[in-house]
DSSP file (Angstrom, degrees, kcal/mol; ACC not computed):
  #  RESIDUE AA STRUCTURE BP1 BP2  ACC     N-H-->O    O-->H-N    N-H-->O    O-->H-N    TCO  KAPPA ALPHA  PHI   PSI    X-CA   Y-CA   Z-CA
    1    1 A M     >        0   0    0      0, 0.0     4,-2.5     0, 0.0     5,-0.2   0.000 360.0 360.0 360.0 -39.5   14.0  -17.9  -13.2
    2    2 A I  H  >  +     0   0    0      1,-0.2     4,-2.7     2,-0.2     5,-0.2   0.904 360.0  52.6 -62.6 -41.0   10.4  -16.5  -12.7
    3    3 A I  H  > S+     0   0    0      2,-0.2     4,-2.0     1,-0.2    -1,-0.2   0.909 110.4  47.4 -61.2 -43.6   11.1  -16.1   -8.9
    4    4 A I  H  > S+     0   0    0      2,-0.2     4,-2.5     1,-0.2     5,-0.2   0.932 113.5  47.2 -65.3 -46.4   14.2  -14.1   -9.6
    5    5 A L  H  X S+     0   0    0     -4,-2.5     4,-2.5     1,-0.2    -2,-0.2   0.915 113.6  47.4 -62.3 -43.4   12.5  -11.9  -12.2
    6    6 A S  H  X S+     0   0    0     -4,-2.7     4,-2.4     2,-0.2    -1,-0.2   0.851 111.4  51.9 -68.8 -32.1    9.5  -11.3   -9.9
    7    7 A T  H  X S+     0   0    0     -4,-2.0     4,-2.3    -5,-0.2    -2,-0.2   0.923 111.1  46.3 -67.5 -44.7   11.8  -10.5   -7.0
    8    8 A V  H  X S+     0   0    0     -4,-2.5     4,-2.5     2,-0.2    -2,-0.2   0.908 113.1  51.1 -63.1 -41.2   13.8   -8.0   -9.0
    9    9 A G  H  X S+     0   0    0     -4,-2.5     4,-2.5    -5,-0.2    -2,-0.2   0.913 110.2  48.3 -61.4 -43.5   10.5   -6.5  -10.2
   10   10 A A  H  X S+     0   0    0     -4,-2.4     4,-2.3     2,-0.2    -1,-0.2   0.891 111.1  51.1 -64.5 -40.0    9.1   -6.2   -6.6
   11   11 A L  H  X S+     0   0    0     -4,-2.3     4,-2.2     2,-0.2    -2,-0.2   0.926 111.6  46.8 -63.4 -45.3   12.4   -4.6   -5.5
   12   12 A C  H  X S+     0   0    0     -4,-2.5     4,-2.4     1,-0.2    -2,-0.2   0.908 112.8  49.2 -63.4 -42.6   12.2   -2.0   -8.3
   13   13 A M  H  X S+     0   0    0     -4,-2.5     4,-2.4     2,-0.2    -1,-0.2   0.879 110.0  52.1 -66.2 -36.9    8.5   -1.3   -7.6
   14   14 A G  H  X S+     0   0    0     -4,-2.3     4,-1.7     2,-0.2    -2,-0.2   0.922 110.9  46.4 -63.8 -44.4    9.2   -0.8   -3.9
   15   15 A I  H  X S+     0   0    0     -4,-2.2     4,-2.0     1,-0.2    -2,-0.2   0.907 112.3  51.2 -64.4 -41.8   12.0    1.6   -4.6
   16   16 A L  H  X S+     0   0    0     -4,-2.4     4,-2.7     1,-0.2    -2,-0.2   0.901 107.1  54.1 -61.0 -41.3    9.8    3.5   -7.0
   17   17 A A  H  X S+     0   0    0     -4,-2.4     4,-2.4     1,-0.2    -1,-0.2   0.876 106.5  52.1 -61.7 -37.8    7.0    3.7   -4.4
   18   18 A I  H  X S+     0   0    0     -4,-1.7     4,-2.2     2,-0.2    -1,-0.2   0.936 112.2  44.8 -64.5 -46.2    9.4    5.3   -2.0
   19   19 A F  H  X S+     0   0    0     -4,-2.0     4,-2.2     2,-0.2    -2,-0.2   0.900 113.3  50.3 -65.4 -40.9   10.4    8.0   -4.5
   20   20 A V  H  X S+     0   0    0     -4,-2.7     4,-2.2     1,-0.2    -1,-0.2   0.919 111.2  49.5 -62.7 -43.0    6.8    8.6   -5.5
   21   21 A R  H  X S+     0   0    0     -4,-2.4     4,-0.9     2,-0.2    -2,-0.2   0.904 111.0  48.5 -63.4 -42.5    5.8    9.0   -1.9
   22   22 A M  H  < S+     0   0    0     -4,-2.2     3,-0.4     1,-0.2    -1,-0.2   0.887 114.3  46.4 -65.9 -38.3    8.6   11.4   -1.1
   23   23 A K  H >< S+     0   0    0     -4,-2.2     3,-1.7     1,-0.2     4,-0.3   0.845 103.8  63.4 -71.1 -33.8    7.7   13.5   -4.2
   24   24 A A  H >< S+     0   0    0     -4,-2.2     3,-1.4     1,-0.3    65,-0.3   0.753  88.2  69.9 -64.1 -24.7    4.0   13.4   -3.4
   25   25 A S  T 3< S+     0   0    0     -4,-0.9    -1,-0.3    -3,-0.4    -2,-0.1   0.593  89.6  63.8 -72.3  -7.3    4.5   15.3   -0.1
   26   26 A R  T <  S+     0   0    0     -3,-1.7    -1,-0.3    -4,-0.1    -2,-0.2   0.617 100.2  57.6 -87.7 -13.6    5.4   18.4   -2.2
   27   27 A K  S <  S-     0   0    0     -3,-1.4    62,-0.5    -4,-0.3     2,-0.0  -0.882  94.2-100.2-118.7 148.7    1.9   18.7   -3.7
   28   28 A P        -     0   0    0      0, 0.0    60,-0.2     0, 0.0     2,-0.2  -0.343  39.5-128.4 -64.1 147.4   -1.5   19.0   -2.0
   29   29 A V        -     0   0    0     58,-3.2    58,-0.4    -4,-0.1     2,-0.3  -0.508  21.3-165.7 -91.5 163.9   -3.5   15.8   -1.7
   30   30 A S     >  -     0   0    0     -2,-0.2     4,-1.5     1,-0.1     5,-0.2  -0.934  37.5-105.9-141.0 165.0   -7.1   15.2   -2.8
   31   31 A A  H  > S+     0   0    0     -2,-0.3     4,-2.6     1,-0.2     5,-0.2   0.893 121.3  55.0 -58.8 -39.0   -9.6   12.5   -2.1
   32   32 A K  H  > S+     0   0    0      1,-0.2     4,-2.2     2,-0.2    -1,-0.2   0.908 105.5  50.5 -62.2 -43.4   -9.1   11.3   -5.7
   33   33 A K  H  4 S+     0   0    0      1,-0.2    -1,-0.2     2,-0.2    -2,-0.2   0.785 114.5  46.0 -66.7 -26.6   -5.3   10.9   -5.2
   34   34 A I  H  < S+     0   0    0     -4,-1.5    -2,-0.2    -3,-0.2    -1,-0.2   0.902 119.4  36.4 -80.5 -43.5   -6.0    8.9   -2.0
   35   35 A L  H  X S+     0   0    0     -4,-2.6     4,-1.1     1,-0.2    -2,-0.2   0.713 101.4  70.6 -88.9 -21.9   -8.7    6.6   -3.3
   36   36 A L  H  X S+     0   0    0     -4,-2.2     4,-2.9    -5,-0.2     5,-0.3   0.872  85.0  65.9 -70.0 -36.6   -7.7    5.9   -6.9
   37   37 A P  H  > S+     0   0    0      0, 0.0     4,-2.5     0, 0.0    -1,-0.2   0.914 104.7  44.5 -54.4 -45.4   -4.6    3.7   -6.3
   38   38 A P  H  > S+     0   0    0      0, 0.0     4,-1.7     0, 0.0    -2,-0.2   0.874 112.9  52.8 -65.9 -31.8   -6.6    0.8   -4.7
   39   39 A V  H  X S+     0   0    0     -4,-1.1     4,-0.5     2,-0.2    -3,-0.1   0.944 112.3  44.2 -65.0 -46.2   -9.2    1.2   -7.5
   40   40 A F  H >< S+     0   0    0     -4,-2.9     3,-1.1     1,-0.2     4,-0.2   0.901 113.5  51.1 -64.0 -40.2   -6.5    0.8  -10.2
   41   41 A M  H >< S+     0   0    0     -4,-2.5     3,-2.2    -5,-0.3    -1,-0.2   0.810  94.7  72.8 -67.1 -28.7   -4.9   -2.0   -8.3
   42   42 A S  H >< S+     0   0    0     -4,-1.7     3,-2.0     1,-0.3    -1,-0.2   0.748  80.1  73.2 -61.2 -22.8   -8.2   -3.9   -8.1
   43   43 A T  G X< S+     0   0    0     -3,-1.1     3,-1.7    -4,-0.5    -1,-0.3   0.762  81.5  73.1 -63.4 -21.4   -8.0   -4.7  -11.8
   44   44 A G  G X  S+     0   0    0     -3,-2.2     3,-2.0     1,-0.3    -1,-0.3   0.678  75.5  80.3 -64.3 -16.7   -5.3   -7.2  -10.8
   45   45 A A  G X  S+     0   0    0     -3,-2.0     3,-1.7     1,-0.3    -1,-0.3   0.708  72.1  78.7 -64.3 -17.7   -8.1   -9.4   -9.4
   46   46 A F  G X  S+     0   0    0     -3,-1.7     3,-1.8     1,-0.3     4,-0.4   0.727  75.2  76.8 -62.4 -18.7   -8.7  -10.5  -12.9
   47   47 A M  G X  S+     0   0    0     -3,-2.0     3,-1.4     1,-0.3     6,-0.4   0.822  82.8  66.0 -58.8 -29.5   -5.7  -12.8  -12.5
   48   48 A F  G <  S+     0   0    0     -3,-1.7    -1,-0.3     1,-0.3    -2,-0.2   0.575  82.4  74.3 -74.8  -6.9   -7.9  -15.1  -10.4
   49   49 A L  G <  S+     0   0    0     -3,-1.8    -1,-0.3    -4,-0.2    -2,-0.2   0.791  86.5  73.9 -69.8 -26.8  -10.0  -15.9  -13.5
   50   50 A H  S X  S-     0   0    0     -3,-1.4     3,-1.8    -4,-0.4     4,-0.4  -0.769  85.2-137.1 -88.8 127.4   -7.1  -18.0  -14.6
   51   51 A P  G >  S+     0   0    0      0, 0.0     3,-1.1     0, 0.0    -1,-0.1   0.767  97.3  72.3 -55.9 -27.8   -6.8  -21.3  -12.6
   52   52 A Y  G 3  S+     0   0    0      1,-0.2    72,-0.1    -5,-0.1    -4,-0.1   0.804 103.6  39.9 -57.5 -31.4   -3.0  -20.9  -12.4
   53   53 A F  G <  S+     0   0    0     -3,-1.8    -1,-0.2    -6,-0.4    -5,-0.1   0.444  85.7 123.1-100.8  -2.4   -3.4  -18.0   -9.9
   54   54 A R    <   -     0   0    0     -3,-1.1     2,-0.3    -4,-0.4    70,-0.1  -0.310  41.4-163.7 -68.0 144.5   -6.3  -19.3   -7.8
   55   55 A V        -     0   0    0     69,-0.1     2,-0.1     1,-0.0    -2,-0.1  -0.845  20.5-104.6-125.3 160.4   -5.8  -19.7   -4.0
   56   56 A T     >  -     0   0    0     -2,-0.3     4,-2.2     1,-0.1     5,-0.2  -0.323  35.3-106.5 -79.0 166.4   -7.6  -21.5   -1.3
   57   57 A A  H  > S+     0   0    0      1,-0.2     4,-2.5     2,-0.2     5,-0.1   0.883 122.1  51.9 -60.1 -39.6   -9.9  -19.8    1.3
   58   58 A M  H  > S+     0   0    0      2,-0.2     4,-2.7     1,-0.2    -1,-0.2   0.897 108.6  50.1 -65.9 -40.3   -7.2  -20.3    3.9
   59   59 A E  H  > S+     0   0    0      2,-0.2     4,-2.6     1,-0.2     5,-0.2   0.876 110.1  51.2 -65.3 -37.3   -4.5  -18.7    1.7
   60   60 A I  H  X S+     0   0    0     -4,-2.2     4,-2.7     2,-0.2     5,-0.3   0.954 111.5  47.3 -62.0 -49.3   -6.8  -15.8    1.1
   61   61 A F  H  X S+     0   0    0     -4,-2.5     4,-2.3     1,-0.2    -2,-0.2   0.927 114.1  46.9 -58.2 -47.5   -7.4  -15.4    4.8
   62   62 A E  H  X S+     0   0    0     -4,-2.7     4,-2.4     2,-0.2     5,-0.2   0.935 114.7  45.6 -61.1 -48.3   -3.7  -15.6    5.6
   63   63 A A  H  X S+     0   0    0     -4,-2.6     4,-2.3     1,-0.2    -2,-0.2   0.918 115.5  45.0 -65.2 -45.0   -2.6  -13.1    2.9
   64   64 A V  H  X S+     0   0    0     -4,-2.7     4,-2.5    -5,-0.2    -1,-0.2   0.897 112.9  51.8 -67.5 -39.5   -5.3  -10.5    3.6
   65   65 A T  H  X S+     0   0    0     -4,-2.3     4,-2.2    -5,-0.3    -2,-0.2   0.930 111.4  46.3 -62.8 -45.7   -4.7  -10.7    7.4
   66   66 A I  H  X S+     0   0    0     -4,-2.4     4,-2.5     1,-0.2    -2,-0.2   0.912 112.3  51.9 -63.4 -41.5   -0.9  -10.2    6.9
   67   67 A G  H  X S+     0   0    0     -4,-2.3     4,-1.9     1,-0.2    -2,-0.2   0.908 109.4  49.2 -59.8 -42.8   -1.6   -7.3    4.6
   68   68 A M  H  X S+     0   0    0     -4,-2.5     4,-0.8     2,-0.2    -1,-0.2   0.882 110.6  50.6 -66.0 -37.8   -3.9   -5.7    7.1
   69   69 A L  H >X S+     0   0    0     -4,-2.2     3,-0.8     1,-0.2     4,-0.6   0.916 110.3  49.7 -65.2 -42.1   -1.3   -6.1    9.8
   70   70 A F  H >X S+     0   0    0     -4,-2.5     4,-1.1     1,-0.2     3,-0.8   0.853 101.9  63.9 -62.0 -34.6    1.3   -4.5    7.6
   71   71 A S  H 3X S+     0   0    0     -4,-1.9     4,-2.9     1,-0.2    -1,-0.2   0.775  88.1  70.0 -63.9 -25.0   -1.1   -1.6    6.8
   72   72 A I  H <X S+     0   0    0     -4,-0.8     4,-2.4    -3,-0.8    -1,-0.2   0.911  97.8  50.0 -59.0 -42.1   -1.0   -0.6   10.5
   73   73 A L  H <X S+     0   0    0     -3,-0.8     4,-1.1    -4,-0.6    -1,-0.2   0.903 112.4  46.9 -62.7 -40.8    2.6    0.6   10.1
   74   74 A L  H  < S+     0   0    0     -4,-1.1     4,-0.5     2,-0.2     3,-0.2   0.894 111.5  51.1 -68.8 -39.2    1.6    2.6    7.0
   75   75 A I  H >< S+     0   0    0     -4,-2.9     3,-1.0     1,-0.2    -2,-0.2   0.917 108.2  52.4 -62.9 -43.6   -1.4    4.1    8.7
   76   76 A K  H 3< S+     0   0    0     -4,-2.4    -1,-0.2     1,-0.2    -2,-0.2   0.767 113.6  43.4 -65.0 -26.2    0.7    5.2   11.7
   77   77 A T  T 3< S+     0   0    0     -4,-1.1     2,-0.8    -3,-0.2    -1,-0.2   0.375  94.2  87.7-103.5   4.7    3.2    7.0    9.5
   78   78 A S    <   +     0   0    0     -3,-1.0     2,-0.3    -4,-0.5    -1,-0.1  -0.869  53.6 155.3-107.6 102.4    0.8    8.7    7.1
   79   79 A K        -     0   0    0     -2,-0.8    11,-3.4    11,-0.4     2,-0.3  -0.905  28.3-141.9-125.6 153.4   -0.3   12.0    8.6
   80   80 A F  E     -A   89   0A   0     -2,-0.3     2,-0.3     9,-0.3     9,-0.2  -0.761  11.9-169.7-112.5 159.6   -1.6   15.2    6.9
   81   81 A E  E     -A   88   0A   0      7,-2.6     7,-3.4    -2,-0.3     2,-0.5  -0.987  24.0-118.4-144.1 152.8   -1.0   18.9    7.6
   82   82 A C  E     +A   87   0A   0     -2,-0.3     2,-0.4     5,-0.2     5,-0.2  -0.795  29.5 176.3 -91.7 130.3   -2.6   22.1    6.4
   83   83 A R  E >   -A   86   0A   0      3,-2.5     3,-2.2    -2,-0.5     2,-0.3  -0.964  65.0 -43.1-132.8 116.9   -0.3   24.5    4.5
   84   84 A G  T 3  S-     0   0    0     -2,-0.4    -2,-0.0     1,-0.3     0, 0.0  -0.495 122.8 -26.9  63.7-124.8   -1.9   27.5    3.1
   85   85 A E  T 3  S+     0   0    0     -2,-0.3     2,-0.3    -3,-0.1    -1,-0.3   0.258 123.8  81.7-105.3  11.5   -5.2   26.4    1.6
   86   86 A G  E <  S-A   83   0A   0     -3,-2.2    -3,-2.5   -58,-0.0     2,-0.5  -0.750  71.4-128.3-116.6 163.7   -4.1   22.9    0.9
   87   87 A I  E     -A   82   0A   0    -58,-0.4   -58,-3.2    -2,-0.3     2,-0.3  -0.948  31.4-171.3-110.1 126.7   -3.7   19.6    2.7
   88   88 A Y  E     -A   81   0A   0     -7,-3.4    -7,-2.6    -2,-0.5     2,-0.5  -0.859  27.7-112.5-120.4 151.0   -0.3   18.0    2.4
   89   89 A L  E     -A   80   0A   0    -62,-0.5    -9,-0.3    -2,-0.3     2,-0.2  -0.701  38.4-123.8 -78.7 127.9    1.0   14.6    3.4
   90   90 A K        -     0   0    0    -11,-3.4   -11,-0.4    -2,-0.5     2,-0.3  -0.505  23.7-115.6 -72.3 139.3    3.6   15.1    6.1
   91   91 A R        -     0   0    0     -2,-0.2     2,-0.5   -66,-0.1     3,-0.1  -0.602  30.8-163.5 -73.5 133.3    7.0   13.6    5.4
   92   92 A S     >  -     0   0    0     -2,-0.3     4,-0.8     1,-0.1     3,-0.5  -0.980  17.6-157.0-121.5 123.6    7.9   10.8    7.7
   93   93 A K  H  > S+     0   0    0     -2,-0.5     4,-0.9     1,-0.2     3,-0.3   0.851  97.7  55.4 -64.0 -32.5   11.5    9.7    8.0
   94   94 A A  H  > S+     0   0    0      1,-0.2     4,-2.8     2,-0.2    -1,-0.2   0.781  91.8  73.1 -70.7 -26.6   10.2    6.3    9.3
   95   95 A F  H  > S+     0   0    0     -3,-0.5     4,-2.8     1,-0.2     5,-0.2   0.913  95.9  48.0 -59.0 -46.5    8.0    5.8    6.2
   96   96 A G  H  X S+     0   0    0     -4,-0.8     4,-2.3    -3,-0.3    -1,-0.2   0.913 114.0  47.0 -60.1 -43.6   10.9    5.0    3.8
   97   97 A F  H  X S+     0   0    0     -4,-0.9     4,-2.8     2,-0.2    -1,-0.2   0.879 111.8  51.1 -66.0 -37.9   12.4    2.6    6.3
   98   98 A I  H  X S+     0   0    0     -4,-2.8     4,-3.1     2,-0.2     5,-0.2   0.925 110.3  48.9 -65.8 -43.9    9.0    0.9    6.9
   99   99 A L  H  X S+     0   0    0     -4,-2.8     4,-2.4     2,-0.2    -2,-0.2   0.923 113.4  46.8 -61.3 -43.2    8.5    0.5    3.2
  100  100 A I  H  X S+     0   0    0     -4,-2.3     4,-2.6    -5,-0.2    -2,-0.2   0.922 113.4  49.4 -63.9 -43.1   12.0   -1.0    2.8
  101  101 A G  H  X S+     0   0    0     -4,-2.8     4,-2.4     2,-0.2    -2,-0.2   0.922 111.8  47.5 -61.1 -45.5   11.4   -3.3    5.8
  102  102 A L  H  X S+     0   0    0     -4,-3.1     4,-2.5     1,-0.2    -1,-0.2   0.895 112.0  51.1 -63.3 -39.2    8.0   -4.4    4.5
  103  103 A L  H  X S+     0   0    0     -4,-2.4     4,-2.6    -5,-0.2    -2,-0.2   0.920 110.5  48.1 -63.5 -44.1    9.6   -5.1    1.1
  104  104 A L  H  X S+     0   0    0     -4,-2.6     4,-2.5     2,-0.2    -2,-0.2   0.895 111.3  50.6 -64.6 -39.4   12.4   -7.1    2.6
  105  105 A I  H  X S+     0   0    0     -4,-2.4     4,-2.9     2,-0.2     5,-0.2   0.924 111.3  48.7 -62.7 -43.6    9.9   -9.1    4.7
  106  106 A R  H  X S+     0   0    0     -4,-2.5     4,-2.6     1,-0.2    -2,-0.2   0.909 111.7  48.9 -62.9 -41.8    7.8   -9.8    1.5
  107  107 A L  H  X S+     0   0    0     -4,-2.6     4,-2.3     2,-0.2    -1,-0.2   0.898 112.6  48.2 -65.6 -39.2   10.9  -10.9   -0.4
  108  108 A L  H  X S+     0   0    0     -4,-2.5     4,-2.2     2,-0.2     5,-0.2   0.938 112.7  47.8 -64.8 -47.1   12.0  -13.2    2.5
  109  109 A L  H  X S+     0   0    0     -4,-2.9     4,-3.4     1,-0.2     5,-0.3   0.908 111.2  52.6 -58.5 -42.0    8.5  -14.7    2.7
  110  110 A K  H  X S+     0   0    0     -4,-2.6     4,-2.0     1,-0.2    -1,-0.2   0.920 109.5  47.1 -62.0 -44.6    8.5  -15.1   -1.1
  111  111 A S  H  < S+     0   0    0     -4,-2.3     4,-0.3     2,-0.2    -1,-0.2   0.878 118.0  42.3 -68.0 -35.4   11.8  -17.0   -1.1
  112  112 A V  H >< S+     0   0    0     -4,-2.2     3,-1.2     1,-0.2     4,-0.3   0.939 117.6  44.7 -73.2 -48.0   10.7  -19.2    1.8
  113  113 A L  H >X S+     0   0    0     -4,-3.4     4,-2.4     1,-0.3     3,-1.4   0.765  99.1  70.5 -71.0 -24.7    7.2  -19.9    0.5
  114  114 A S  T 3< S+     0   0    0     -4,-2.0    -1,-0.3    -5,-0.3    -2,-0.1   0.679  89.2  66.0 -67.5 -14.1    8.3  -20.5   -3.1
  115  115 A Q  T <4 S+     0   0    0     -3,-1.2    -1,-0.3    -4,-0.3    -2,-0.2   0.795 119.6  17.5 -72.9 -28.4    9.8  -23.8   -1.9
  116  116 A S  T <4 S+     0   0    0     -3,-1.4     2,-0.4    -4,-0.3    -2,-0.2   0.541 115.9  67.4-122.9 -11.0    6.4  -25.2   -1.0
  117  117 A I  S  < S-     0   0    0     -4,-2.4    -1,-0.1     2,-0.0     5,-0.0  -0.941  84.8-107.7-119.1 136.6    3.7  -23.1   -2.9
  118  118 A D     >  -     0   0    0     -2,-0.4     4,-2.8     1,-0.1     5,-0.2  -0.227  29.5-118.2 -57.3 146.0    3.3  -23.0   -6.6
  119  119 A V  H  > S+     0   0    0      1,-0.2     4,-2.3     2,-0.2     5,-0.1   0.865 113.0  51.2 -57.6 -40.6    4.4  -19.7   -8.3
  120  120 A G  H  > S+     0   0    0      2,-0.2     4,-2.1     1,-0.2    -1,-0.2   0.934 112.4  44.7 -64.1 -47.0    0.9  -18.9   -9.5
  121  121 A E  H  > S+     0   0    0      1,-0.2     4,-2.6     2,-0.2    -2,-0.2   0.907 112.9  52.3 -62.0 -41.9   -0.7  -19.4   -6.1
  122  122 A L  H  X S+     0   0    0     -4,-2.8     4,-2.5     2,-0.2    -2,-0.2   0.886 107.4  52.2 -63.1 -39.1    2.1  -17.4   -4.5
  123  123 A S  H  X S+     0   0    0     -4,-2.3     4,-2.0    -5,-0.2    -1,-0.2   0.927 110.7  48.0 -61.4 -44.8    1.5  -14.6   -7.0
  124  124 A G  H  X S+     0   0    0     -4,-2.1     4,-2.3     1,-0.2    -2,-0.2   0.905 111.2  50.8 -61.8 -42.2   -2.1  -14.5   -6.1
  125  125 A M  H  X S+     0   0    0     -4,-2.6     4,-2.4     1,-0.2    -2,-0.2   0.900 110.9  47.7 -64.1 -40.8   -1.3  -14.6   -2.4
  126  126 A F  H  X S+     0   0    0     -4,-2.5     4,-2.3     2,-0.2    -1,-0.2   0.821 109.7  52.7 -73.4 -28.9    1.1  -11.6   -2.7
  127  127 A W  H  X S+     0   0    0     -4,-2.0     4,-2.8     2,-0.2     5,-0.2   0.930 111.5  47.3 -66.1 -43.7   -1.4   -9.6   -4.7
  128  128 A L  H  X S+     0   0    0     -4,-2.3     4,-3.0     2,-0.2    -2,-0.2   0.895 110.7  52.2 -62.7 -40.1   -4.0  -10.3   -1.9
  129  129 A L  H  X S+     0   0    0     -4,-2.4     4,-1.0     2,-0.2    -1,-0.2   0.943 112.5  44.9 -59.7 -48.2   -1.4   -9.3    0.7
  130  130 A A  H  X S+     0   0    0     -4,-2.3     4,-2.7     2,-0.2     3,-0.4   0.907 115.7  46.3 -64.0 -42.1   -0.7   -6.0   -1.2
  131  131 A F  H  X S+     0   0    0     -4,-2.8     4,-2.1     1,-0.2    -1,-0.2   0.897 110.2  53.6 -68.0 -39.5   -4.4   -5.3   -1.7
  132  132 A G  H  < S+     0   0    0     -4,-3.0    -1,-0.2    -5,-0.2    -2,-0.2   0.696 114.2  44.4 -66.2 -18.6   -5.1   -6.2    1.9
  133  133 A M  H  X S+     0   0    0     -4,-1.0     4,-1.3    -3,-0.4    -2,-0.2   0.859 114.1  45.2 -90.6 -43.1   -2.5   -3.6    2.9
  134  134 A I  H  X S+     0   0    0     -4,-2.7     4,-2.8     2,-0.2     5,-0.3   0.860 106.4  58.2 -74.6 -35.2   -3.3   -0.7    0.6
  135  135 A V  H  X S+     0   0    0     -4,-2.1     4,-2.4     2,-0.2     5,-0.2   0.961 110.7  39.2 -64.5 -53.1   -7.1   -0.7    1.1
  136  136 A P  H  > S+     0   0    0      0, 0.0     4,-2.5     0, 0.0    -1,-0.2   0.900 117.2  52.4 -63.4 -36.8   -7.2   -0.2    4.9
  137  137 A W  H  X S+     0   0    0     -4,-1.3     4,-2.2     1,-0.2    -2,-0.2   0.948 112.9  42.7 -61.6 -49.7   -4.2    2.3    4.6
  138  138 A R  H  X S+     0   0    0     -4,-2.8     4,-2.4     2,-0.2    -1,-0.2   0.853 113.2  52.5 -68.8 -34.4   -5.9    4.4    1.9
  139  139 A L  H  X S+     0   0    0     -4,-2.4     4,-2.4    -5,-0.3    -1,-0.2   0.912 110.3  48.3 -65.9 -41.0   -9.3    4.3    3.7
  140  140 A A  H  X S+     0   0    0     -4,-2.5     4,-2.3    -5,-0.2    -2,-0.2   0.900 112.0  49.7 -64.3 -40.1   -7.6    5.5    6.9
  141  141 A M  H  X S+     0   0    0     -4,-2.2     4,-2.9     2,-0.2    -2,-0.2   0.911 109.9  51.3 -63.3 -41.3   -5.9    8.2    4.9
  142  142 A Y  H  X S+     0   0    0     -4,-2.4     4,-2.8     2,-0.2    -2,-0.2   0.917 109.8  48.7 -63.0 -44.1   -9.2    9.2    3.4
  143  143 A V  H  X S+     0   0    0     -4,-2.4     4,-2.2     2,-0.2    -1,-0.2   0.931 114.1  46.4 -61.4 -45.6  -10.9    9.5    6.8
  144  144 A Q  H  X S+     0   0    0     -4,-2.3     4,-2.1     1,-0.2    -2,-0.2   0.907 112.9  50.0 -63.1 -42.2   -8.1   11.6    8.1
  145  145 A Y  H  X S+     0   0    0     -4,-2.9     4,-2.7     1,-0.2    -2,-0.2   0.917 109.9  50.4 -61.9 -44.9   -8.1   13.8    5.0
  146  146 A K  H  X S+     0   0    0     -4,-2.8     4,-2.5     2,-0.2    -2,-0.2   0.903 110.0  50.0 -63.1 -41.8  -11.9   14.3    5.2
  147  147 A K  H  X S+     0   0    0     -4,-2.2     4,-2.0     2,-0.2    -1,-0.2   0.928 114.7  43.8 -61.6 -44.9  -11.7   15.3    8.9
  148  148 A L  H  X S+     0   0    0     -4,-2.1     4,-2.5     1,-0.2    -2,-0.2   0.874 111.7  54.1 -68.1 -37.3   -8.9   17.8    8.1
  149  149 A S  H  X S+     0   0    0     -4,-2.7     4,-2.4     2,-0.2    -2,-0.2   0.898 107.9  49.7 -63.1 -41.9  -10.8   19.0    5.1
  150  150 A L  H  X S+     0   0    0     -4,-2.5     4,-1.9     2,-0.2    -2,-0.2   0.913 112.1  48.0 -63.9 -42.4  -13.9   19.7    7.1
  151  151 A K  H  X S+     0   0    0     -4,-2.0     4,-2.6     1,-0.2    -2,-0.2   0.909 111.8  50.0 -62.6 -42.0  -11.8   21.7    9.7
  152  152 A L  H  < S+     0   0    0     -4,-2.5    -2,-0.2     1,-0.2    -1,-0.2   0.886 110.9  48.8 -65.0 -40.3  -10.1   23.6    6.9
  153  153 A N  H  < S+     0   0    0     -4,-2.4    -1,-0.2     1,-0.2    -2,-0.2   0.830 114.0  46.4 -70.1 -32.5  -13.4   24.5    5.3
  154  154 A K  H  < S+     0   0    0     -4,-1.9    -2,-0.2     1,-0.3    -1,-0.2   0.901 132.2  15.2 -74.6 -41.6  -14.9   25.7    8.7
  155  155 A D    ><  -     0   0    0     -4,-2.6     3,-2.3    -5,-0.2    -1,-0.3  -0.835  63.9-168.1-138.7  96.8  -11.9   27.7    9.6
  156  156 A P  T 3  S+     0   0    0      0, 0.0    -1,-0.1     0, 0.0    -4,-0.1   0.669  87.7  62.8 -60.7 -16.7   -9.4   28.5    6.8
  157  157 A S  T 3  S+     0   0    0      2,-0.0    -5,-0.1   -72,-0.0   -73,-0.1   0.417  75.9 126.6 -88.7   4.0   -6.8   29.7    9.4
  158  158 A V    <   -     0   0    0     -3,-2.3     2,-0.4    -7,-0.2    -6,-0.0  -0.339  39.2-170.5 -63.8 138.2   -6.6   26.2   11.0
  159  159 A S              0   0    0      1,-0.1   -76,-0.1   -76,-0.1    -2,-0.0  -0.959 360.0 360.0-133.8 116.1   -3.1   24.8   11.3
  160  160 A V              0   0    0     -2,-0.4    -1,-0.1   -78,-0.1   -77,-0.1   0.390 360.0 360.0-109.6 360.0   -2.7   21.2   12.3
């Protein structure tokens, strides 16, 4: 029952993330909007204080590595553009499909791995996977944003 509920929850959160991302492209971005999501997500690490969620060093390595590999797709589809005096996230048609694809891969992995890995450990691994995906993605976005911001401040007529 826990597996089903968590799968439905992950599906709902994935769909919500797609809508939030599409809506976010209508407003200018800021360094704060880029960097705060991983900071807020980091509070989830408190789960590891409870023995039920603890994972082995190898599981940490596997989950973070897969997350970092997944982040490459997000990095490649996250681009910024200058409009007026603001920096906006470019809409990418591929981004929605990539998010859905990553979500489906995660759900598939979850259903396969839940046969051999305890639910608590699996929860910890998937949190690590997500964190390993969001941190490099947001750092890459921040670097790209800062470069564009510097160009915009030097020459306000810049259009990228």
